[in-house]
C-alpha positions in Angstrom: -52.8 -4.5 4.7 -53.4 -2.8 1.3 -50.6 -2.7 -1.2 -50.1 1.2 -0.3 -49.8 0.5 3.3 -47.5 -2.0 2.7 -45.3 0.5 0.6 -45.8 3.1 3.3 -44.4 0.8 6.0 -41.2 -0.3 3.9 -40.5 3.3 3.2 -40.8 4.3 6.9 -38.8 1.1 7.9 -35.8 2.1 5.5 -35.7 5.6 6.4 -35.8 4.5 10.1 -32.5 2.4 9.5 -30.9 5.9 8.9 -29.0 8.1 11.1 -31.0 10.9 10.1 -32.0 12.3 7.0 -32.7 15.8 5.4 -35.5 16.7 3.2 -35.8 18.9 0.1 -38.9 20.0 0.9 -41.3 22.4 -1.6 -44.5 22.1 0.5 -45.7 19.8 -2.4 -47.7 16.7 -1.9 -44.4 14.6 -3.0 -42.1 16.2 -0.7 -44.3 16.6 2.1 -45.1 12.7 2.1 -41.7 12.2 2.4 -41.0 14.7 5.0 -44.1 13.1 6.9 -42.4 9.3 6.6 -39.1 10.7 8.0 -40.7 12.3 10.8 -42.7 9.3 11.6 -39.3 7.0 11.3 -36.8 9.4 12.9 -38.7 11.9 14.9 -36.0 15.0 15.6 -33.4 13.2 13.5 -35.3 14.2 10.2 -35.2 17.6 9.0 -37.1 19.3 5.9 -35.0 21.9 4.3 -36.6 24.8 1.7 -34.4 26.4 -0.9 -35.9 30.0 -1.1 -34.9 31.8 -4.7 -36.4 34.0 -7.3 -38.4 31.2 -8.8 -40.1 30.0 -5.8 -43.4 32.2 -5.2 -43.3 33.5 -1.6 -47.3 31.5 -1.2 -45.6 28.4 -1.8 -42.6 29.2 0.8 -45.8 30.1 3.2 -47.4 27.1 2.3 -43.7 25.1 3.1 -43.7 26.7 6.7 -47.3 25.7 7.2 -47.2 21.8 5.9 -43.9 21.9 7.9 -46.3 22.7 11.0 -48.6 20.1 10.0 -46.0 17.3 10.3 -44.1 18.5 13.4 -40.7 18.3 11.5 -38.1 20.8 11.9 -37.7 23.1 8.9 -34.8 25.0 8.0 -35.0 27.8 4.7 -31.7 28.3 3.1 -31.5 31.3 0.3 -29.8 31.3 -3.0 -30.2 32.7 -6.3 -30.6 30.5 -9.8 -30.1 33.7 -11.3 -26.5 33.9 -10.8 -26.1 31.2 -13.1 -25.3 32.0 -16.9 -26.4 28.5 -18.2 -29.7 28.8 -15.8 -30.9 32.4 -17.0 -30.1 31.2 -20.7 -32.9 29.0 -20.3 -31.8 25.9 -22.7 -33.4 22.5 -22.7 -31.7 21.5 -19.4 -32.7 24.5 -17.7 -34.2 22.0 -15.0 -30.7 20.3 -14.8 -29.1 23.4 -13.7 -32.1 24.5 -11.4 -31.9 20.9 -9.6 -28.2 20.8 -9.5 -27.9 24.4 -7.2 -31.0 23.4 -5.3 -29.9 20.1 -4.5 -26.4 21.4 -3.9 -27.8 23.8 -1.5 -29.6 20.6 0.4 -26.3 18.8 0.5 -24.4 21.9 2.1 -26.9 22.3 4.7 -26.7 18.6 5.4 -23.6 18.4 6.1 -23.7 21.3 8.4 -26.0 19.2 10.4 -23.7 16.1 10.2 -26.7 14.1 8.2 -25.4 11.8 5.6 -28.9 11.1 3.7 -30.5 13.5 1.5 -34.0 12.5 0.3 -36.2 14.2 -2.2 -39.9 13.5 -3.7 -39.4 12.1 -7.0 -42.0 9.3 -7.2 -42.4 6.4 -9.4 -44.4 7.9 -12.0 -41.4 11.0 -12.6 -38.9 9.3 -14.9 -41.9 8.1 -17.3 -42.9 11.7 -17.7 -41.0 13.0 -20.8 -37.9 14.9 -20.6 -37.0 15.4 -16.8 -33.3 16.8 -16.8 -33.9 17.6 -13.4 -33.2 13.5 -12.7 -29.8 13.6 -13.7 -29.1 16.1 -11.1 -30.9 13.8 -8.6 -28.6 10.8 -9.7 -25.1 12.9 -9.7 -25.9 14.3 -6.3 -26.5 10.7 -5.1 -30.1 12.3 -3.8 -32.2 9.3 -2.4 -35.8 9.3 -3.5 -37.7 6.9 -1.3 -40.9 7.2 -3.3 -39.1 5.8 -6.5 -37.1 3.4 -4.4 -40.6 1.7 -3.0 -42.4 2.2 -6.3 -44.8 4.7 -4.9 -46.7 6.3 -7.8 -48.4 9.7 -7.6 -51.9 8.7 -6.7 -50.2 6.4 -3.9 -48.0 9.6 -2.7 -51.7 11.1 -2.2 -53.0 8.5 -0.2 -50.0 8.4 1.9 -50.3 12.3 2.3 -54.2 11.6 3.4 -53.0 8.9 5.7 -50.7 11.4 7.6 -53.6 14.1 7.3 -51.8 16.5 5.6 -53.7 19.5 4.0 -51.7 19.2 0.8 -53.1 15.5 -0.2 -54.7 16.9 -3.2 -52.7 20.0 -4.3 -51.8 20.7 -7.8 -48.7 20.0 -9.0 -46.8 23.1 -8.7 -43.5 23.8 -11.0 -41.3 26.5 -10.4 -41.9 29.9 -12.1 -39.1 29.4 -14.6 -41.4 26.8 -16.1 -43.3 29.7 -17.3 -40.9 31.0 -19.9 -40.6 29.6 -23.0 -36.9 27.6 -23.8 -34.6 30.2 -25.3 -36.0 33.0 -23.5 -33.8 34.5 -20.8 -34.9 34.1 -17.3 -35.0 37.8 -15.4 -36.2 38.7 -12.1 -38.4 41.0 -14.0 -40.4 38.1 -15.7 -40.7 35.8 -12.5 -42.1 38.6 -10.8 -44.8 39.2 -12.8 -45.7 35.7 -13.6 -45.9 35.0 -9.9 -48.0 38.4 -9.5 -50.3 37.2 -12.4 -50.8 33.8 -11.0 -51.1 35.0 -7.5 -54.2 37.1 -8.9 -55.7 33.7 -10.8 -55.6 32.2 -7.6 -57.6 35.1 -5.8 -60.3 34.6 -8.7 -60.4 31.2 -7.3 -58.9 29.1 -10.3 -57.3 25.7 -9.0 -55.0 24.3 -11.6 -53.5 27.1 -14.0 -50.5 28.8 -15.4 -49.5 32.2 -16.7 -46.9 31.7 -19.7 -44.8 34.6 -20.1 -44.1 35.1 -23.8 -41.8 38.0 -23.7 -44.7 40.3 -22.7 -47.6 38.0 -24.0 -49.3 36.5 -21.2 -51.0 33.2 -22.4 -53.2 31.7 -19.4 -53.8 28.0 -19.3 -56.6 26.8 -17.2 -57.6 23.3 -16.5 -60.5 22.0 -18.5 -63.4 22.1 -16.0 -62.2 25.9 -15.3 -62.0 27.0 -19.1 -65.8 28.2 -19.4 -65.8 30.0 -16.5 -62.5 31.6 -17.9 -64.2 32.6 -20.9 -67.1 34.7 -19.3 -66.9 38.3 -19.4 -66.7 39.0 -15.8 -63.3 37.4 -15.9 -62.0 38.3 -19.1 -62.2 42.0 -18.5 -60.6 42.4 -15.1 -58.0 39.6 -16.1 -57.0 42.1 -18.9 -56.9 45.0 -17.0 -54.6 43.4 -14.0 -52.1 41.8 -16.2 -51.5 45.1 -18.5 -50.8 47.1 -15.3 -48.1 44.1 -14.4 -46.7 45.1 -17.6 -47.8 42.5 -19.9 -48.4 44.0 -23.4 -50.9 41.2 -24.6 -53.1 38.9 -22.6 -54.4 35.8 -24.2 -56.0 32.5 -23.1 -55.0 29.3 -24.2 -57.7 26.9 -25.4 -56.2 23.7 -25.2 -56.0 24.3 -21.6 -53.4 23.7 -18.9 -50.8 21.1 -20.0 -47.3 20.5 -18.5 -44.1 21.5 -20.5 -46.5 23.5 -23.2 -43.5 26.2 -23.1 -41.1 23.6 -24.5 -40.1 23.8 -28.4 -41.9 20.5 -29.0 -45.1 22.3 -27.8 -44.1 25.8 -29.3 -46.7 25.0 -32.5 -49.6 24.8 -30.1 -49.6 28.0 -29.0 -51.4 29.4 -31.8 -54.5 27.8 -30.5 -55.2 31.0 -28.1 -58.2 33.8 -27.6 -57.1 37.1 -27.1 -58.4 38.6 -23.7 -56.8 42.1 -24.6 -59.1 44.0 -26.5 -56.5 46.7 -27.6 -55.6 47.1 -31.2 -52.1 45.8 -32.2 -50.2 49.0 -33.1 
C-alpha cells in the first residue's frame, strides 16, 4: 500500500465511523475529493452542499452539479448573499473570514435540517502554511471538520485521490471566489463581481487555463499562467480582449507581465501592479 493509499483508507474509515456528514462542496478538487471519500464511506448518509451567491460563478455551480453526479452523492444547493454583510462589502484584510463564516454558517444550518452532526470542508495539509488565510479561523470557530488536514493529505495527494475516484476535476486549477479579484479596500459590489465573471468566461472561451481578471476600479488586470503568457501577447488576443472587456464596462485593459499569482490584489502585492502592459490602445483622457 502506498502512502497516499494509506491516507485515503484512514480518511475513509474516519468518515465511516460517523452517523453522516455534510460536505461544503464547491466542485473544486479538494471538496470533490472529500465528497468522494464521504460517499465511499457512508453512501446515502453523505450530502454535498453548495452555497450559491454572487461570488460563485454560474459556471462553477454547474461544475459542482456535474461533479456531484459523477460521484453519485446527494447534492443540495442553498442560496445566500455575502453582499448583505457590511464587513464583507468593505473588503478589508479579513474579507475571507467574513465570507467563510457566512458560507459555512449556511452549511451548519442545512446540516441541522437534515439531522447531520458533522460538516466537512476541503482544507488540505498545505493550506495552513499558504500565507494569510483568515478563512481558516472561521473553519475553526464553526467546528468544521477537515479530513484532508486531519490525515495530512497535501494538495498533490488530493489530486491523486481525485484521480483514484475517476473525478474529472483531478487536474482542475484552483478557483477562488470572485471577490478575490477585487483589491483590498475597494468595495465588493454586484457590478464588479458581474463584470469579472463575464470577463473570465471570455478568457475561458479563448482557451486559457490558469488565469484571473483583477478589477482595479474599472481597470482590468489580466493574469495568465507563465506558459500561456506568450499567447496572451499576440495581437490575435490583444485586440479582441480589449474590445470585449471594454464592452463589459472596463475603462482600461492591461496584461500583468508577472503572470498568474494567488493573492496579488492584497496590500503586500500592490507594488507589483506596475509590471503590466496595456492592451487598451485608447489615449488616456
